[in-house]
Structures are given as structure tokens and as C-alpha cells.
C-alpha positions as a printed Julia matrix, in Angstrom:
51×3 Matrix{Float64}:
 -5.7   -17.78    7.51
 -4.59  -15.59   10.43
 -4.15  -11.83   10.17
 -0.69  -10.94    8.84
 -0.17  -14.31    7.14
  0.09  -14.73    3.39
  0.32  -17.91    1.3
  3.84  -18.6     0.0
  4.55  -19.55   -3.59
  8.3   -19.7    -4.22
  9.6   -18.32   -7.52
 12.98  -18.33   -9.25
 15.25  -15.82   -7.51
 13.52  -16.01   -4.1
 15.47  -16.67   -0.91
 13.79  -19.34    1.21
 14.36  -20.5     4.77
 13.34  -24.16    5.03
 13.69  -27.25    7.19
 16.91  -28.84    5.9
 15.99  -32.38    6.99
 12.86  -32.21    4.81
 14.83  -31.45    1.62
 15.9   -34.11   -0.86
 19.19  -33.61   -2.73
 19.43  -34.72   -6.34
 22.24  -34.33   -8.86
 21.26  -33.78  -12.49
 23.74  -33.11  -15.3
 26.42  -32.33  -12.72
 24.29  -29.72  -10.89
 23.0   -30.18   -7.34
 19.32  -29.4    -6.69
 17.2   -29.43   -3.55
 13.59  -30.58   -3.66
 11.78  -28.96   -0.74
  8.16  -29.76    0.15
  5.89  -26.73    0.48
  5.18  -27.66    4.13
  8.92  -27.3     4.92
  9.06  -23.6     3.87
  9.42  -21.34    6.91
 10.08  -17.94    5.34
 10.27  -16.49    1.84
 12.16  -13.29    0.9
 11.56  -11.68   -2.48
 12.91   -8.48   -4.01
 10.03   -6.33   -5.22
 11.05   -4.09   -8.08
  9.37   -0.72   -8.5
  8.07   -0.14  -12.04
């Protein structure tokens, strides 16, 4: 891994920039979900709370 890079593991509440054409839309119980492959994630933004 290059300097300044960190592995991304998306969590509930994260904001993610991803390649839209790689996502798969599904509808379940009236709600729309996007399934995004890990390789399609470009950037992840997470709020870090101070304890």
C-alpha cells in the first residue's frame, strides 16, 4: 500500500463516492438499495466523534 493510503471499509452512516455504473439497484419491501462492489468505491467520508 502506498504512503497516505488506507484500506476502506464502509460502515452505516458513511458517505461514499462510487462509480455509479458499477452499482446494482434493488428494491426490497418498497425501499431502494444500491449494491456497490468494493472496487467501485472511490472515496469514503466518515464523521469521527470525540469521546
